[in-house]
KOLLUM-633470 format. One record per atom (N, C-alpha, C): x, y, z; residue in one letter. Coordinates in steps of 0.2 Angstrom, whole numbers, plus 5000, padded with zeros to 4 digits. Atoms other than C-alpha are relative to their C-alpha. Example, Ala and Ser with C-alpha at 12.3 -4.5 7.8 and 13.67 -1.06 7.14 Angstrom:
500449945000A
506249785039A
500450065000A
499649944999S
506849955036S
499650055003S
END
This chain:
500449954996X
529348125004X
499750044995X
500449965005X
527948224996X
500350075002X
499849934999X
528548404994X
499450045003X
500549964997X
527748535005X
499750054996X
500449955005X
526448644996X
499850065004X
500249944997X
526248825001X
499650044994X
500449965004X
524948944994X
500050075002X
500149934998X
524649134994X
499550015006X
500550004995X
523049105004X
499649944998X
500450065001X
521848965006X
499350024999X
500649985002X
520248994996X
499449965004X
500550044997X
519348855004X
499850035007X
500149984993X
519648915022X
499750075000X
500349935001X
519249095016X
499250004999X
500750015002X
517549035009X
499649985007X
500350034994X
517148935025X
500050065005X
500149954995X
517549085036X
499650064998X
500549955002X
516549205026X
499349985000X
500750025001X
515049095024X
499550025005X
500549984995X
514249125041X
499850075000X
500149935000X
514449305039X
499550024994X
500450005006X
513649295021X
499349985001X
500650034999X
512249185027X
499650055005X
500349964996X
511849305041X
499750074997X
500249945003X
511849455030X
499449994995X
500650025005X
510749365017X
499449995004X
500650014996X
509549315031X
499750075002X
500249944998X
509449495037X
499750044994X
500349965006X
509149565019X
499449964998X
500650045002X
507849425016X
499450025005X
500549974995X
506949485032X
499850064999X
500249935001X
507049665028X
499650004993X
500450005006X
506349625010X
499349985001X
500750034999X
504949525017X
499650055004X
500349954996X
504549665029X
499850064996X
500249945005X
504549805016X
499549984995X
500550035006X
503649695003X
500050054994X
500049945005X
504249804988X
499549984994X
500450025006X
503149714975X
499250005002X
500750004999X
501249764976X
499649954996X
500450055004X
499949644971X
499750034993X
500149985006X
499449644953X
499250014998X
500750005001X
497549634955X
499750035007X
500349974995X
496449744966X
499350014999X
500849995001X
494549774969X
499850075002X
500249934999X
493749944968X
499250005000X
500749994999X
491949964974X
499750064997X
500249935004X
491050094963X
499350025002X
500749984999X
489150124962X
499549964996X
500550035004X
487550084953X
500250004993X
499950015007X
487450034935X
499950074997X
500049945003X
487750184924X
500150065004X
499949944995X
488150294939X
500750044998X
499449965001X
489550424939X
500649965004X
499550054997X
490450304951X
500349954996X
499850065005X
490450164939X
500450034994X
499649975005X
491050274925X
500750025002X
499349984998X
492450344935X
500449945002X
499650064999X
492950174941X
500349974994X
499750025006X
493150124923X
500750044998X
499449965001X
494450264921X
500549985004X
499550024995X
495350214936X
500349934997X
499850065003X
495450034928X
500550014994X
499649995006X
496150104912X
500750035002X
499349974998X
497550214921X
500449945003X
499650054996X
498050064932X
500349954996X
499850055004X
498149944918X
500750024997X
499349985003X
499650054911X
500549985004X
499550034995X
500549994927X
500049935001X
500050075000X
500149814924X
499549985006X
500450024995X
498849814938X
499350004998X
500750015002X
497149744935X
499550025005X
500549974995X
495649834944X
499349964998X
500750045000X
494149724947X
499550055002X
500549954998X
492649844947X
499449965003X
500550034997X
491249794959X
499450055001X
500649964999X
489549874957X
499750005007X
500350004993X
488649924973X
499450055000X
500649955000X
487150024979X
500350075001X
499749934999X
488350174983X
500450005007X
499549984995X
489250254997X
500049955007X
500150044993X
488550155013X
500249934998X
499850075002X
488749985003X
500750005000X
499250005001X
490550034999X
500350005006X
499650004993X
490950075017X
499949935003X
500150074997X
490249905023X
500549954997X
499650055003X
491249815010X
500750015002X
499349994997X
492849905016X
500149975007X
499950024993X
492549865034X
500049925000X
500050075000X
492249685030X
500649974996X
499550025004X
493749675019X
499849974993X
500350025007X
492749635003X
500350044994X
499749965005X
493549764993X
500650045002X
499449964998X
495249864993X
499950085000X
500149935001X
494650034987X
499350014999X
500749985002X
492950124986X
499950075000X
500249935000X
492150284983X
499450015006X
500449994994X
491350354999X
499850075000X
500249934999X
490350515002X
500250035006X
499949974994X
490850635015X
499450005004X
500550004996X
489750625030X
499749935001X
500250075000X
489550435028X
500249975007X
499750024994X
490650405044X
500350055004X
499649954996X
491750495056X
500749985002X
499350024999X
493550505061X
500149945005X
499950064995X
493450395076X
499849934997X
500350075003X
492450255067X
500549984995X
499550025006X
493650265052X
500749975003X
499450024997X
495150245063X
499949935004X
500250064997X
494350105073X
500049944995X
500150065005X
493950005057X
500650004995X
499450005004X
495650045049X
499950034993X
500149975007X
495150155034X
500450065000X
499649945002X
496150295026X
499750034994X
500249975006X
495750425014X
500650024995X
499549985005X
496750454998X
499850074997X
500149935003X
495950624995X
499250004998X
500749995002X
494250694991X
500150024992X
499950005007X
493950684972X
499650054996X
500549965004X
492450794967X
499450015005X
500749994997X
490850874974X
499549964997X
500650045002X
489250774973X
499450045002X
500649964998X
487850894974X
499449965001X
500750034999X
486150844981X
499550024995X
500449985005X
485050844966X
499349985002X
500750024999X
483150854970X
499650024994X
500449995006X
482150834954X
499349995002X
500750014999X
480250854954X
499750024994X
500449985005X
478850864942X
499850085000X
500149935000X
478651044937X
499450035003X
500649984997X
476851054942X
500050005007X
500050004992X
477351024960X
500450065002X
499749944998X
477651194967X
500449995007X
499750014994X
478951164980X
500650055000X
499549954999X
480051314986X
500449995007X
499750024994X
480451245003X
500049925001X
500150074999X
480851075009X
499449975005X
500650014996X
479451085021X
499449984996X
500650025005X
478251075006X
500149934998X
499950075002X
478850895004X
499649955004X
500550044996X
477650835017X
499549974996X
500650045004X
476450705010X
500249984993X
499950025007X
477450684994X
500349935000X
499650065002X
478150524986X
500750024998X
499349985001X
479950534986X
500549945000X
499650055000X
481250414980X
500750025003X
499349984997X
482850424991X
500549954998X
499550055002X
483750274983X
500149955005X
499850064995X
484450114991X
500350025006X
499749984994X
484950125009X
500850004999X
499250015001X
486750065003X
500350064996X
499749955003X
486950224993X
500250065004X
499849944996X
487150345007X
499550065000X
500449945001X
485850465000X
499450005005X
500649994995X
484350415011X
500350035007X
499849974994X
485450445027X
500250084999X
499949935001X
486050615020X
499450044999X
500649965001X
484350675014X
499650005007X
500450004994X
483550625031X
500250055005X
499749954996X
484750735040X
499850074998X
500249945003X
484350875028X
499350015002X
500749984998X
482450855031X
499950015007X
500050004992X
482750835050X
500150075002X
499949944998X
483451005051X
499550054998X
500649965003X
481951075041X
499449985004X
500650014996X
480750995054X
499649954996X
500450055003X
480250855042X
500249935002X
499850074997X
480150685050X
499949954994X
500150055005X
480250525040X
499349974999X
500750025001X
478450485043X
499650054996X
500449955004X
477950645034X
500049994993X
500050015007X
478450585017X
499949924999X
500150075002X
478150425007X
500749984996X
499450015002X
479950365004X
500149934996X
499950065003X
480450234991X
500849994999X
499350025001X
482150144988X
500249974994X
499850035006X
482250114970X
500750034998X
499449985002X
483950124961X
499850064995X
500149935003X
484250284951X
499649994993X
500350015007X
483750214933X
499249995001X
500750015000X
482050144938X
499650065004X
500349944997X
481750294949X
499850054995X
500149955005X
481950404935X
499449994995X
500750025004X
480650314925X
499450015004X
500649994996X
479450324939X
499850075000X
500249935000X
479650514940X
499750024993X
500349985007X
479450534921X
499349974999X
500750035001X
477850424922X
499550035005X
500449964995X
477250534936X
499749955006X
500250044994X
477150394949X
500350015006X
499749974994X
478250484961X
500050074999X
500049935000X
478350664965X
500750034999X
499349975000X
480250684967X
500449945001X
499550054999X
481850594967X
500650045002X
499449964997X
483550634976X
500649964997X
499450025001X
485250604969X
500550035004X
499449974998X
486950634976X
500549984995X
499650035005X
488050624961X
500450064997X
499649955004X
489350714950X
499650024994X
500549975005X
488550824936X
500149964993X
500050045006X
489250704923X
499749945000X
500450064999X
488150564929X
499550014994X
500449995006X
487150524913X
499250015002X
500749994998X
485450524922X
499950085002X
500049934998X
485850694929X
500050054994X
500049965006X
486250764912X
499350004996X
500650015003X
484650694905X
499450045003X
500549974996X
483550754919X
500050084999X
499949935000X
484250934918X
499850034993X
500249985007X
483750944899X
499349974999X
500650035001X
482050854901X
499450055002X
500649954999X
480450974899X
499649975005X
500450024995X
479350964914X
500349975006X
499750024993X
480650914927X
500450065002X
499849944997X
481151044939X
500649995005X
499550014995X
482751054949X
499950055006X
500149964994X
482551114967X
500650055002X
499549954998X
483451274972X
500250015007X
499850004993X
484351264989X
500250075002X
499849934999X
484251454992X
500350015007X
499649994994X
484851425010X
500649955001X
499450045000X
486351325005X
500550015005X
499549984995X
487551425015X
499849985007X
500250024993X
486551385031X
500149935001X
499950075000X
486551205027X
500749985002X
499350014999X
488451205027X
500250015007X
499949994993X
488451275044X
499749955005X
500450044996X
487251155051X
500449924999X
499750065002X
488051005042X
500750014997X
499449975002X
489951045041X
500349954994X
499850045006X
490250895028X
499850024994X
500349975006X
489250995015X
500450064998X
499849945003X
489851125004X
499550034996X
500549965004X
488851264995X
500350014993X
499849995007X
489051254976X
499450034996X
500549975004X
488251344962X
500049984993X
500150035007X
487551274946X
499950074995X
500149945003X
487851424934X
499550004994X
500549995005X
486551484922X
500349984993X
499850015007X
486751414904X
500649945000X
499550055000X
488051274910X
499849944996X
500250065003X
487051134903X
500050014993X
500149995007X
486651214886X
499950074999X
500049925001X
487151394882X
499550024995X
500549985006X
486151404866X
499350005002X
500750014998X
484551344875X
499950045007X
500149964993X
484951444891X
499849955005X
500250054995X
484851284902X
500649995005X
500649984997X
484651314916X
500050084999X
500249935002X
483851484914X
500250055006X
499849964994X
484551544931X
500549965004X
499550034996X
485951504944X
499549965005X
500350044995X
485451364956X
500549995005X
499650014994X
486151344974X
499949935001X
500050064998X
486551174979X
500449985005X
499650024994X
487251084994X
500349934997X
499750055002X
488550954991X
500549965005X
499550034997X
489550825000X
500649984995X
499550025005X
491150764992X
500149935000X
499850075001X
491650594985X
500849995002X
499450014998X
493150524993X
500249934998X
499750065001X
494350384988X
500349975006X
499850034994X
494450265003X
500349944999X
499650065000X
495650125006X
500149975007X
499850034993X
496049995020X
500750025001X
499449984999X
497550045029X
500549955000X
499650055001X
498349875027X
500249994993X
499850015007X
498549895008X
500750024999X
499349985002X
500249905000X
500150074999X
499949925001X
500950085001X
500050024993X
499949985006X
501450074983X
499350014996X
500649995003X
499650044978X
499750065001X
500349934998X
499050194988X
500350054996X
499749955004X
500350294979X
499850004993X
500350005007X
499750234962X
499350034999X
500749985001X
497950264965X
499950085002X
500049934999X
498350444972X
500250034993X
499849985006X
499250474956X
499550004994X
500550005004X
497850414946X
499450055001X
500549954998X
496650524955X
500250074998X
499749945002X
497750664951X
499950024992X
500149995007X
497650634932X
499350004998X
500750015002X
495750594932X
499650065002X
500549954996X
495050734944X
500350075000X
499749934999X
496250884942X
499750054996X
500349955005X
495350964928X
499550045003X
500649964998X
494051104929X
499349974998X
500650025001X
492251064930X
499450055002X
500549954999X
490551134933X
500050035007X
500049974993X
490851154952X
500750005003X
499350004998X
492751154953X
500550034995X
499549965004X
494251254947X
500649954998X
499550045001X
495751184939X
500549985005X
499550014994X
496851094952X
499750005006X
500450004993X
495551104966X
500049935003X
500050074998X
495450914966X
500549964996X
500250024993X
495950794972X
500450045005X
499849964994X
496250864989X
500049965006X
500150034993X
496650805007X
499550035004X
500649964996X
495250925013X
499449974998X
500750025001X
493450895014X
499849935001X
500150074998X
493550725022X
500149995008X
499950014993X
493250665039X
500449945002X
499650065000X
494250505036X
500750025000X
499349995000X
496150515041X
500349994993X
499650015006X
497250545026X
500649965000X
499550055000X
498450405022X
500750044999X
499349965000X
500350455024X
500250014993X
499849995007X
500650415006X
499750054996X
500449955003X
499250525000X
500250075002X
499749934998X
499850675011X
500650024998X
499449995003X
501550655005X
500050024993X
500149985007X
500950664987X
499850074999X
500349945001X
499950814990X
500450065002X
499549954997X
501350904999X
500650014995X
499450005004X
502850854987X
499949984993X
500150035006X
502050774972X
500349934999X
499850075001X
502650614964X
500749995003X
499350024997X
504150524972X
500550024995X
499449975004X
505850594965X
500149944994X
499750055005X
506350424957X
499449994994X
500550015005X
504650404948X
499950054995X
500049955005X
504950564939X
500449984994X
499550015005X
506350484929X
500049924999X
500050075001X
506050294930X
499349975000X
500650035000X
504650174927X
499849985007X
500250014993X
503550144942X
500349945004X
499850074997X
504049964946X
500750015002X
499350004998X
505850004946X
500250055005X
499949954994X
505750164956X
499749985006X
500350024994X
504650084969X
500549955003X
499550054997X
505949944971X
500650045003X
499549964997X
507350064973X
499850045006X
500249964995X
506350174984X
499949965007X
500150044994X
505950034996X
500649965002X
499450044998X
507549934995X
500550035005X
499549974997X
508550065004X
500049975008X
500050034994X
508049975020X
500449945000X
499650065001X
508849815014X
500850034999X
499349975000X
510449925010X
500250025007X
499749984994X
510549995027X
500149945005X
499950064996X
510249825035X
500749974998X
499450035003X
511649755024X
500650045003X
499449954997X
512849905029X
500149995007X
499950014993X
512449885047X
500349935002X
499750064998X
512949705047X
500749994997X
499350015003X
514449705035X
500650035004X
499549964997X
515449835044X
500349965006X
499750044994X
515549745061X
500249934998X
499850075002X
515549565053X
500650004996X
499450015004X
516949605042X
500650005004X
499450004995X
518049625057X
500049935003X
500050074997X
517549445062X
500349954996X
499850055005X
518049355046X
500849995001X
499350025000X
519949385047X
500349955006X
499850054994X
520149305065X
499849934999X
500350065001X
519049165059X
500549964995X
499650035005X
520149135044X
500749985003X
499450014996X
521749145055X
499949945004X
500150054996X
521049025067X
500049934997X
500150065004X
520548895054X
500749984997X
499350025003X
522348895046X
500449975006X
499550024994X
523248885063X
499749935003X
500250064997X
522048755069X
500249934996X
499850055004X
522548645054X
500749975002X
499350024998X
524348645061X
500049985008X
500050014993X
523948655080X
499749935002X
500350064998X
522848505080X
500449935000X
499550065000X
524348385077X
500450005007X
499649994994X
525148445093X
499749955006X
500350054995X
523848335103X
500349934999X
499750075001X
524448175094X
500750005001X
499349994998X
526248235096X
500149995007X
500050014993X
525948245114X
499949935003X
500150074998X
525248075115X
500649954999X
499450045001X
526848005107X
500550015006X
499549984994X
527848095120X
499949975006X
500250034994X
526848035134X
500149925000X
499850075001X
527147855127X
500749995002X
499450014998X
528947875130X
500150005007X
500050004993X
528647915148X
499749945003X
500350064997X
527547765150X
500349944998X
499650075001X
528847645143X
499749964994X
500350045005X
527847595127X
500649994995X
499450035005X
528947505113X
500250064996X
499849945004X
530047635104X
499849994993X
500250015007X
529747555087X
499350024998X
500849985001X
527847575089X
500050085000X
500049935000X
528147755094X
500350044994X
499649975006X
529347795080X
499549994994X
500450015006X
528147715067X
499450055001X
500549955000X
526747825074X
500250074999X
499749935002X
527847985073X
500150014993X
499949995007X
528247945055X
499450014997X
500649995003X
526447935051X
499750075001X
500249934999X
526148105059X
500450044996X
499649965004X
527548175050X
499850004992X
500250015007X
526948105033X
499450044999X
500649975001X
525248175035X
500150085001X
499849934999X
525948345041X
500250034994X
499749985007X
526948355025X
499550014994X
500549995005X
525348345015X
499650065001X
500449944999X
524648495023X
500150064995X
499949955004X
524348645012X
499950065004X
500049954996X
524748805021X
500250074997X
499949945004X
524748985015X
500750025003X
499349984998X
526549065016X
500050045006X
500049964994X
526049185029X
500049965007X
500050054994X
525849035041X
500649955000X
499550055001X
527448945036X
500450005007X
499650014993X
528248985054X
499749955004X
500450054995X
526848885063X
500149934997X
499850075003X
527148745050X
500749975002X
499350024999X
529048735052X
500149995008X
499950014993X
528848755071X
499749935002X
500250074998X
527748595071X
500549954998X
499550045003X
529048505060X
500649995005X
499450004995X
530448555073X
499849965006X
500250044994X
529348485087X
500049934999X
500050075002X
529148325078X
500749975000X
499350035000X
531048305076X
500250005007X
499850004993X
531248355094X
499849945004X
500250064996X
530148205100X
500349944997X
499650065003X
531048085088X
500750005003X
499349994996X
532748145096X
499949975007X
500150034993X
531948105113X
499949935000X
500150075000X
531447935108X
500749964999X
499450035002X
533147895101X
500550015006X
499549994994X
534047965117X
499849955006X
500250044994X
532947855129X
500149934998X
499850075002X
533547695120X
500649985004X
END
């Protein structure tokens, strides 16, 4: 007869008992991981502006910063603010530069757009040939003025400015040339004026400010414009800021300025938004012609709702973990806490289920033989041949003796053997 084998515990039964719990927890963790999506995409699209514009140059700086994090930024040239806004609404780009005043809060919420902060002021630059004596915008009636492409946002903005001065679109001859060819037209004298809305580091702005024979319009009523059009701010171009040695400009100029805003779709990965806000902080936080150190980027000066990630950054600064870890690792830990909570919520209750399942599996290994033992006992009552029943009983006993049972369940095992012997004695008694 084979020796009965006892073990401290049954590893196989333990694994089978634990398997459903492990699979359930793994499934919950996988679902949580999929929901939180901890890994942002490695390629994004940024819609900038016209060739050689400030938007395009700034876009290149964003691409350089994001490359440090392993993210490729595909720069998309555009006509400007309105064109960028349309691309965002159509899902053709992920991020874009948009002027304040280009949309409103209700429309932005409806189309799923969020602001990552205003970046810098974009003064309205109205350049004219010096011989054209224009001291009020009403003097522009009958003039040839380039307002830029419709997609730039400047035509819409400047028509609003003209309208509150009583100048209708029909009162001027407007053209829609891009900035570079429009500048050539102005220098050649084929148009009387051109309008930009751009940062002062725009190469064309810098060139026109130093070009003899070209005059910058002074918005002496700038403060009044900001009351009539709240998305505008009043900024001053200080005397000598362009060239102190040549005293350019020779006096202060009052200008009106919308702000450039970094806008994103609200369905983008939160980690990407965090990265772009941090990039904006490193690019735009310095002092400039119209801003103080640390004034930008800012959650203010925008009619588009500010994204949660941006608002958190402006309030608390970079996430705690990102101050001490690389971005990818910090982002993974920051977002996987959901997985940890999901695991903990399942492990605690399910851990109470595993022991009963383990006990049931071991006991079922013993108890399942009672059915066959009962069949032999019923055979006695039915008058079946004793030799046949004894042979069947021996087979049962032989197979029972091959069982591997943990020591803690030895009482159930020996109880089964006693019952086998009880049935055998019954068979012998009935002969």
